[in-house]
N, C-alpha and C positions, 0 to 999 in steps of 0.2 A: 773836218766835215762832220756835221751833226748826223746822228742816226735816228734821232727822235722822230716819231711818226704819230700824228694826231688821228684818232679813230673815233667814229660814232658807233658805239656798240649796240646790238639789238636789245630789245626789252627783255629784262630778266627779273628774277625775284631776289630781294635782299634776304640772305639766309644767315649771315653772321656779321658781327661788329656793329658799328654805329656811325651814322653820318654826322653826329653831333658831339660825341664824347671822345676826346683824345685818349690815346693809350701810350704807355712807354714802349718804345721799340726794343725788342729783345734780339740777341744774337742767337747763333745755332746752339749755344749752351744754356739758353734761358736767362742770361744775364742782361741787364739794361745796357743799351748802346749809349755811350756818352758823347757829348759834343767835344770835338778835339781842339777847337780854337775859337777865338773871338770872346765877346763878353759873357757868353753862356758856356764857356769851356768847363767841362766836368759835370754839367747837368745832363739828365737823361734826355735823349732825343724823343720828341713827341711825334706821334703819328696818328692820323685819322684813317682808320682801317675799316673796310667793310667788304663783304663777299657777295657777288651777284651770280645766281644760278641761271644760265641761259639754256633753254631747251635744245636738245640735240636735233639735228636735221636727219630725217630718214635717209639711209644709204651712206652716211658719213661714219667712218670708223675712227677718225681722229679730228681734233679741233682745228688742225691746220688746213683741213679741207674746206672750212667755211671762209667767207669773204674776209671777216675780221681776223680770223685765225691765221690766214695766209700772210697778212701784214705783220702780225706778231712774230710769226715763224721767220720771216725775212729779216727783221731787225735782229733777232737773237742770233741767227747764223752770220749776219754781217758783223756784229760786235764781237762775237766769240766763235769763230769758225770751227775751231777744234772742240772746245768743251761743249758746244751746243749739240754735238753728235752723241754725247754720253748721257746715261740715265740720271746723273746727279745734277744736271743743269737745272737751275731754278727758273722754271717757266711761269710760275705764279698762277698756273691753271691746273685744276684738279678734275679728274674724271669722277663725276658724282656717283657712278655705278661701281666704283672700285671697292673690292672687298679686302684690300691690303691695309692692315692697321697702320696708323701713324705712330709717332714716338710715344704717344699717350695711350696706345692700344685701342684707339677708336677707328672703326672703319668708316670711310666717307659715305657709303651707301646707307649707313644707319642714321645719318644726320637728316633732320627734317628739311625737305625741299631739295635735297641733293640728287636723288635718283632721277635718271633720265636727262641729266643736264651736265654741261660743262660749267664748272664753278670758277669764276675769275676773282682773284684776290687783289683789290685795289687799295692803295695807300698813298698818302701824301702828308706833308708837314702842315698843310692848311686844310681847313674844313671846306667841303665842296659848296659851291653856290647851287641852290635848289630852286627849281622852276616848276610851273605847271606843265601839263602834258605837251603843249606845243611851244613852250619856251617864251610865251608872250608876257608872263608875269612872274616875278620872283616870289617865292614862298618864304616868309620870314618867321612864321610860327615855329616855336621850339618843338622838336620831336614830331613834326608833321609827317615824316617818313619813318615808319616803324618796321621792325623785322617782320617779314612776310608780305610787305607791299611790293608792287612792281615798279621798276624804274628803268630809265634809259640813261646810260652814262656816256658823256663825251669826255674822253681822256686821252692819254698818250702812252706809248710804249718806248722804252729806251734801254740800252744796255747798262748794267750796273758797273760800278768801279770798285766794288769791295773785294773781299777775299774769296767769296763764293761766287763763281761765274753764274750769271743769270740775267734776267731782264727786270725792269720796273714796270708795273702797271699803275700809272698815276691817274687819279680822277681829277677832273676840273669842274665840270658842271653836271648836274643830275636833274633829270625831269621825272616828276612823279607821274608815271603812266597810268597806273590803276591801283586799286586796293585789293588786298588778298587776305586770307586768314592770318591773323597775327601769330607770330612764332614766339613762344614763351621760353626763355632761357632758364635752365635749372629744373629741378624736380617739380611735379605737379602735387600741390598740397593735398588734393583730394585723392591722390593715388598712393600716398606713402603709408597709409594704414592708421591714421589718427583715429582713436576711439574704438578700434576693432579688438574685441577680446580683452579689454582693459578693465581690471577690477579696481574700484576706488579704494584708497587706503582708509583705515579706521578714522572716523572723525570728519571725513569728507562728506559734503552734502550737495546734492544736485540743485538745491534751492538756496538762495541767500540766507545766511544765519541772522536771526533777529538782532537788532541793535547795531549791526554793522553799517546799515544805511537805511534811509527811508524808502520803503517800497513804493513804486509808482502805482497810483490808484488805478483801478480798472477804467477802461474807456467807456464813458456813458453812451449808451445807444438810444437814440431818439425813438419814442414809441411810434408805431405806425399811425398814419393819419386816417381817421375814420371817414369813410365815404358816406355822405349824407344824401339820401334819396330825395328826389323832388316830391313835394307834398301832393297828395291826390286831389283831384278837383272837388270843389265844395258842392254838395248836393243838398238842397233844401228838404228837410224832413219835419214832420210834426212830432215834437218831443213828447215822450211818455212822462206823465206827471210823477210817476214813481221814481224816475231817475233824477228828478230835480231835487229830491231830498238830499241833504248833506250826508256823506258817508260817515259811518261810525269812526271814531278816532283810531288810528293804527297803534298797535302796541309799541311801546318804547323799548328799544333794545337796550340791554344792559351794556354799560361801557366796557370796552376791551380791558382785559386784565393787563396790568403793567408787565413789561418784559422781565423775564427772570434773568438774573445775573447782571453784569456790568452793561451800561448803555454806551454803544459806539457813537461817535460823533460823525458829522458830515464828511470830515476829512478822510475817514476810513473808506468812503465811497462804496459801501456795501460789503466790505470784507468783514466777516464775522469775528467775534472775539475768540471763538474756538480755533478758527483757521490761523489767526495770528499767533495764538499760543502754540499751535502745532509747528509754526515756522520758527519758534525759538524766542518769541517776544515774551518778556515778563509783563505783569500787570503794571509795575512801576514805570517801565520803559514806554508802554502804550499811553499812560497818563502824561508822562513827561513830553512826549511828541504830539499830544493832542488827538490821539486816536480813540480815547475812551474817557468818559466822564469819571471823575474821582469818586 
């Protein structure tokens, strides 16, 4: 008689694992579980694992008091009547408010998205089929469901047959119910302290050193468009004879003095000779790269 039970679980948030990337299944000692027979004997067992945090219901003190939890509880006690009574039974469900550290010293309540939830750990040797919220269309885009998004899992519960008594929570189909803040795995690069109180070693420069590469020319900014006012209306007047005389010739301005020092080319885009020298460029390098006339 089979003890497997199919369950449509409530909507919860994906807080661990991946719906797309397989992992090697590990035993209680952290070693890979190997295939025991068949053509893949000796190879690591592959598992698609992810955890879903389902919000707790007010007034419930244990997950078995929920509709879905009661079904899991029944299967576990049916498959392993004795061991299911003990604290070591592997229910694959974590109290997200627990302050008891795991084997790695981490408390469940410290994990993002765990607090206030029952966290269900789903696994299967096959990737789940993923659908939209009402299941009317399959979603085939890679990584469409990310950590932090909300899903609804249709899966099953069954008793295990391994050395450690417990149950399996297997996923089958997953519906993307809603989007949520994405959960980032690993430390935040902006919070680790990069650049704070760091003294640059001798010879280090905050700007590129000349000759190492061609600096990008400054972005040219278009001059503002002049607003031309409408001409005033023409009024007929009697001209004064004095103003009809041609004006005396205007004094001719002396031509501007030639620029002192090397002449920069258009490629320099307005960057001065002195600025490039300050950046480490030699005169020869500027001539070679076409930034100054020889």
